[in-house]
C-alpha positions in Angstrom: -2.1 -19.1 2.9 0.5 -18.0 5.5 2.7 -14.9 5.1 5.6 -16.8 3.5 3.3 -18.5 1.0 1.8 -15.1 0.1 5.3 -13.6 -0.2 6.6 -16.5 -2.4 3.6 -16.3 -4.7 3.8 -12.5 -5.2 7.5 -12.8 -5.9 7.0 -15.5 -8.4 5.3 -13.0 -10.7 7.5 -11.3 -13.4 9.5 -8.3 -12.2 7.8 -8.4 -8.7 9.7 -6.6 -5.9 9.0 -6.2 -2.2 9.5 -3.3 0.2 8.7 -2.1 3.7 7.6 1.4 2.6 5.5 2.3 5.6 6.9 0.5 8.6 8.3 -2.9 9.6 4.7 -4.3 9.8 3.7 -3.8 6.2 5.1 -5.6 3.3 4.3 -4.2 -0.1 4.8 -5.8 -3.5 5.4 -3.8 -6.7 5.8 -4.4 -10.4 9.4 -3.4 -10.5 9.6 -0.4 -8.3 6.9 1.4 -10.1 3.4 0.4 -8.9 2.0 -1.6 -6.0 -0.1 -4.7 -6.6 -0.3 -6.2 -3.1 0.0 -5.1 0.6 0.4 -7.6 3.5 -0.1 -6.4 7.1 2.5 -8.7 8.8 0.7 -8.2 12.1 -2.5 -9.4 10.5 -2.0 -11.4 7.3 -5.7 -11.8 7.0 -5.8 -8.1 5.9 -4.0 -8.6 2.6 -5.0 -5.8 0.3 -5.2 -6.3 -3.5 -6.3 -4.3 -6.5 -9.5 -5.5 -8.0 -11.7 -4.4 -11.0 -14.8 -2.7 -9.6 -17.3 -5.1 -11.2 -15.3 -8.1 -10.0 -15.1 -6.7 -6.4 -18.9 -6.6 -6.2 -19.3 -10.2 -7.4 -16.6 -11.4 -5.0 -18.3 -9.5 -2.1 -21.5 -11.4 -2.8 -19.9 -14.8 -3.2 -17.2 -15.0 -0.5 -17.4 -13.8 3.1 -13.6 -13.8 3.2 -13.4 -11.1 0.5 -14.1 -7.6 1.7 -14.1 -4.8 -0.9 -12.8 -1.4 0.0 -14.7 1.6 -1.3 -12.6 4.1 -3.3 -14.3 7.4 -2.5 -12.6 9.5 -5.2 -13.6 7.2 -8.0 -16.9 6.1 -6.5 -16.3 2.3 -6.9 -14.8 -0.7 -5.2 -11.2 -1.0 -6.5 -9.5 -2.9 -3.7 -10.3 -6.1 -1.8 -9.1 -7.4 1.5 -8.6 -11.1 2.0 -9.9 -12.0 5.4 -10.3 -15.4 7.1 -10.0 -18.6 5.2 -10.2 -17.9 1.5 -9.1 -20.9 -0.6 -5.5 -20.8 -1.7 -6.5 -21.1 -5.4 -8.8 -18.0 -5.0 -6.0 -16.1 -3.3 -3.5 -16.9 -6.0 -6.0 -15.9 -8.7 -6.8 -12.6 -6.9 -3.1 -11.8 -6.6 -2.5 -12.5 -10.2 -5.6 -10.4 -11.1 -4.2 -7.5 -9.1 -0.8 -7.8 -10.7 -2.4 -7.9 -14.2 -4.5 -4.7 -13.4 -1.4 -2.9 -12.3 0.6 -3.9 -15.4 -2.2 -2.9 -17.7 -2.4 0.5 -16.0 1.3 1.2 -16.5 2.5 3.5 -19.2 4.8 2.3 -21.9 7.7 4.1 -20.3 7.0 2.5 -16.9 6.8 -0.9 -18.5 10.2 -0.3 -20.3 11.7 0.8 -16.9 10.5 -2.4 -15.3 11.5 -4.8 -18.1 14.7 -2.9 -19.2 13.6 -3.1 -22.8 
């Protein structure tokens, strides 16, 4: 997937927003303006960062050379994956959706109400 396809897919998810919070080279997608679910390095789109359940990150690491888990030192588990190289588009879409679902599930009721307006 190219950057525009990644961007379009992320923005197709309910209440997704985008920002340039760090610099002009990093595009970050949030659920509302509350929590991040995807980060794209515009200078290197093969370094797209997504949230991932720790057990799933381990399985993905074993199956796909294009999926590289990042170790979360504070929590002692893999909780993020980087998409590198030629991951199939269907896998990328599934991982983006998984990341989005994890973030929504971690939101408090008040945060969800802020995002949905209800």
